[in-house]
N, C-alpha and C positions, 0 to 999 in steps of 0.2 A: 223703147231704146234702153231705159235703165234696166229692164229685165234681161235683155241680150247682153249687156255689159256685165251684169252680175253672173250670168251663166258662164261667160268667157273667163271671168276672174276665178270662178270656182274650178273650172277645168284646168287652168294654169297652175292652181295650187295643188290639185290632186295628182297631176302627171309626174312631177318630180318625186312624189312620195311613193309611187307604185314600184319603181325599181328598188328603192331602199327597203321597202317592206318585203319585196320578193327575196332579196339576198340577206340572209341572217348573218349576224356577227356578234362577238362578245363586246359588251359595253362596260363591264366591271366585275370585280370579284372580291371576296372576303375569305381569307386575307388577300390583299392586293398583290399584284405581280411585283416580285423583288422585295417583299416585306421581310423583316426579321421579327419574329414573335417569341417571347419568353414563355408564354402560357399557351398550350395547345388548344385550339378551338374544338368544340364538340362536333362541328361540321364545317365543310367548305362550301361556300355558295358561289355560283356563277350566274351572272346576269347577261341576258342576250337581248338583241334588238327586237326579235320576234319570238313568239312562243315556239319552243322546240318540240318536235314530236318524240314521245317516249320510244316509239318503235324504231326510230332511226338515230337516236342519240346514244352515244357511248362515252362515259366519263370514267377515268381511272386515276388513282392516286398511288404513287410509288415513292418510297423513302430511301434512305441509305441502304446499300447492299441489295437494292431492287426489292425491298420488302413492300408488299401490297398493304396500303394503309387506308383504303377506301371501301365503302359498302355499296348498297343498292341506292341509286339516285332517287330522289323524290322531286316531282315536278309541281311547280306552283306558278302558272302563267308563264312568264318569260324567265322565271328564276328556277334554277336547279340546285338542290342541296344534297350533298353527299356526306354520309357519316364519316368522321375522321378518327382513326385509331392510331395515335402516335406511338412510336417505339424509340428509336435512337434520335439523338440530336443531330441535325444536319439538314441537307437540302431535300425538299419534297417537291415533286413535280405533279401537277394536276393536268392531265391530258384530256382534251375533249374532241369529239368528232360527231358531226350532225349534218343533216341535209337541209338545204334551204327549200323554200316552196318553189323556187324556179329550177330545182334539180341540181344546183351546184353544191358540192360538198364543202363543208366548212370545218376546218380542224386547226388546232393550236394548243398552247399550253400556258399554264400559269405556274410560276416558281416562287416559293417562299422558303425561308430558313427557320427551323425550330432551334432555338439556342439552348434549350434544356431538354434532357431526356436520359434514357439509360445508355450504357456503353454500347457502341455499335456491334462489337464482337468481343465479349468478355473472355471467351476461350482462347483468343489469340494473344492475350496478354501473358507474358512470361515473367514470373517472379524471379528475383535474384537467387532464391534457394533452388529453383528448378533449372537454372541455366547450366549448360554443359561445362562451362569454364569453372563455375563454383563447385560443381559436383566432382570435377577432376582434381581440384586442389587437395582435399582431404585424403584421397586415395594415394596421391603422390607422396604426401607428407607421411602417410602411415606405412608405406612400403619399406621393408627392411633394407632393400638394396639401396634406396635413396638415402636412408638415415645413416647407415654404417656401411662403408665400402667393404666388400668381402676380403680385399687384400690387406686391410689394416687390422681387423679384429682378431682373426684366428692366428696371425703370424706370430705375435709375441708369446702366447702360451706354448706354441709348438717349439719355438726356439729355446724357451726356458726349460721345457721338458727334456729337450735333447741334452742340455747342459747338465741337468740334474741326473739323467741316466748315465752320462759319461763319468761322473765323479765316482759313483759306487763301483763301476766296472774297474776303474784304476785301482781303487782300494782293494777290490777282490783279487786282482792280479798280484798286488804287493803282499797281501795276506797269504796267498797260496805259495808265493816264493819264500816267505819267511817260514812257513810250515815245512817246506821241503828241507831247508837247512836244519831245522830242529830234528826232523826224522833222521837225517844223515848223521847228525852229531850223536843222537841217541844210539844209532846202530854202532858207531865207532866205540862208544863207551861200553856197550854190551860185549862187543868183540874183545875189547881190552880186558874186561872182567873175566870172560871165559878163558882167555889166554893165561891170565894170572893164576886162575884156579887150577888149570892143567899143569902149570909149572910147579905149583905148590904140591900137588899130588905126586908128581914124579920125584920131587925131593924127598917126600916122606917115604915113598917106596924104596928109594935108594938107601936111605938111612936104615930102614928095616933089614934090607938085604945084607948090608955090611955088618950089622950086629949079629 
C-alpha cells in the first residue's frame, strides 16, 4: 500500500511538469526588458525555461536607425548569449524565435534603452554656417543693387555734369558775339582810314594841277 501511494504521488508530480517542459518560454534576460543602461554590456543574455536548439533558434539585436548590433549566439544550456556592438544611444530590440519540443514556435522581444553612445546620424546635423538662410544673408548684403539703389547714385553726377556743360556753352556764345562786333568795328575803322587817304590824295593832285 505505501508503495502504490508513492507511485501515484510521483505520477501526479510529473504530469503537470511535462506540458511545461514541452512548451519553452523566456524566463529572464540581461539587460532586463524595459531597462535603461548607461554602460553598454559586452553581450546580451536570454534565459529560457528549456534548452533551446541552436538549429531552430534565431536571435537578432537592432538599434536606432535599424542598425544591427548583435553577433553569432552562443548556447549554454538554457541560456543564450549574443555579442552586443553598441552604436547610437537609444532603443535596442532583442528579437528571439525558437521552436519548442512540442513543435510550437516561440517568439518575442526584449527592449532596453542605451542612454549613452554616439550621435545617431551625425551627417544629418546642419551647422548654422551651412544653413541656407545664413548663406543667403552675406550675398544679399554684398550685392551692389541692395546696397545702393541705381536711381540714387548716378543721378547726381549726371545732373551736375549737365549744368557744368551748359555754362561754358553760354560763355562761348557770348564770346563769339563780342568778337563779331569787334570785327565789324575794325572793318569800319579800316574803311574810314581808306576813305581819308583817298581824299587826301585827291587834294594833293588838285593842288599840283592848279600850280
